[in-house]
C-alpha positions in Angstrom: -4.4 1.3 -7.6 -7.0 3.8 -8.7 -8.7 6.3 -6.0 -11.9 8.3 -7.1 -12.9 11.2 -4.8 -10.0 12.5 -3.5 -7.8 15.0 -5.3 -4.5 13.8 -6.6 -2.4 16.5 -4.6 -4.3 14.9 -1.5 -2.9 11.3 -2.5 0.5 13.0 -2.9 0.5 14.8 0.5 -0.7 11.2 2.4 1.8 9.3 0.5 4.5 11.9 1.2 3.5 11.9 4.9 4.1 8.1 5.3 7.2 8.0 3.4 5.7 6.8 0.0 5.4 8.4 -3.4 3.0 7.5 -5.9 4.8 6.2 -9.0 3.3 6.3 -12.5 0.5 8.6 -11.7 -2.3 9.4 -14.6 -5.8 10.1 -14.9 -8.6 8.0 -16.2 -11.8 9.4 -16.2 -12.8 10.2 -12.6 -10.2 8.0 -11.2 -6.4 8.9 -10.4 -4.2 5.6 -11.3 -1.0 5.2 -9.7 1.5 2.4 -8.0 2.6 3.2 -4.4 6.4 2.8 -3.6 8.7 3.6 -1.0 10.2 7.0 -1.2 13.6 6.2 0.3 15.8 3.8 -1.4 16.6 0.6 0.2 18.8 0.5 3.3 21.8 -1.8 3.4 21.4 -5.3 4.5 22.4 -5.3 7.9 20.7 -1.9 8.5 19.2 -1.2 12.0 16.0 -2.7 12.0 14.1 0.6 13.0 15.7 2.5 10.1 12.9 4.7 9.0 13.3 3.5 5.2 12.4 -0.1 6.4 8.9 0.8 8.1 6.1 -0.5 5.6 8.6 -1.8 3.2 7.6 -5.1 1.6 10.3 -8.0 1.2 10.3 -10.6 -1.2 10.4 -14.4 -1.0 14.3 -14.0 -0.6 13.7 -11.8 2.4 15.5 -8.8 0.3 13.7 -5.5 0.6 12.2 -3.9 -2.2 10.7 -0.5 -3.5 7.3 -2.1 -2.9 5.0 -1.0 0.4 3.7 -3.9 2.3 0.2 -4.6 3.2 0.2 -2.6 6.5 1.6 0.4 4.9 -1.3 0.1 1.8 -3.7 -0.3 5.0 -2.5 2.9 6.6 -2.6 4.8 3.4 -5.8 3.9 2.6 -7.2 4.8 6.3 -5.7 8.3 5.8 -7.3 8.7 2.2 -10.7 7.4 3.8 -10.2 10.1 6.8 -10.2 12.7 3.8 -13.4 11.4 2.0 -15.5 8.4 3.9 -17.2 7.7 0.3 -13.9 7.6 -1.9 -13.4 4.5 -3.9 -10.3 2.8 -4.0 -9.8 -0.1 -6.2 -6.9 -2.4 -6.4 -6.1 -5.8 -8.0 -7.2 -7.7 -5.2 -10.3 -5.7 -3.9 -12.6 -2.7 -4.7 -13.2 -0.5 -1.6 -16.5 1.4 -1.9 -16.0 3.4 1.0 -14.7 3.3 4.6 -17.3 1.0 5.8 -16.6 -1.5 2.9 -13.2 -1.2 3.5 -13.3 -2.1 7.1 -15.2 -5.0 6.2 -12.7 -6.5 3.5 -9.1 -5.5 4.3 -8.5 -8.1 6.9 -9.6 -11.0 4.1 -7.2 -9.5 1.5 -4.2 -9.8 4.1 -5.0 -13.4 4.2 -4.8 -14.0 0.3 -1.9 -16.0 -0.8 1.0 -13.8 -2.5 3.1 -16.7 -2.8 2.7 -20.2 -4.7 1.1 -23.2 -3.9 4.3 -24.5 -2.9 5.5 -22.0 -0.9 2.5 -19.8 0.2 2.9 -16.6 2.0 0.0 -14.3 3.4 0.4 -10.7 1.8 0.4 -9.5 5.9 3.5 -11.6 6.6 5.6 -10.3 3.5 7.3 -7.6 5.9 8.5 -7.0 9.3 5.5 -5.1 10.7 
């Protein structure tokens, strides 16, 4: 993901407030580039479903938990970034959000994209327990 129009410190603060951590952070021109990860380690397989480390955690095709942030976590993160600067630009591998209004128009369709294969399709929004 890359963000323009919000400071690197604000990105860290928003991520931390949600239990995430920006990983592999770097600057390229006016953009801050990073990967959004879960801050807490993966809980045990039979952990309480309300365990804080499971909130916004994406799981793989085998239903095992990963360090990845789910679609809903990314949406919440982006909502908070746009609260800081409604004109911020966020680019991901699936979409470019050119401000808060553009984000509101596009994010639902991104959640419906296939993250699986043709034989085992799964939407991005279905790869978690949110």
